[in-house]
N, C-alpha and C positions, 0 to 999 in steps of 0.2 A: 504494499498500500504505500510505503514511504516513497519507494522507488517510483511509482506510478506519479505521485504526488509531485517530487523532484523534477520529473521530466515534463510535466505540464505547466510548472511554474514559468520556466524561460518562455514557452510558447505564449503564457498569458502576457509577459511582459512586452514581447514583440507586438502582438495583437494592441496592447494599450498604446504604445508608441506609435503604431501606424493610425490608430483613431485620433492620438493628439495630432501626430504630422497632418491628418487629413483636416482636420478642422482648423489648424493653422493655414494650409493651403487654401481652403475655402475662404477664410476670414481675408488672407492677402489677395485673394482674386476679387473680392468684391470692392476693394477699394478702389 
C-alpha cells in the first residue's frame, strides 16, 4: 500500500503543476 501511494504522489504533483501552469497560461493569454 505504501509503495502504491509513493508511486501516485509524484503523479499527483505533476498533475497539480500542469493545472497551475494551465491557469497561469490562460491568465496571461487573456491579458
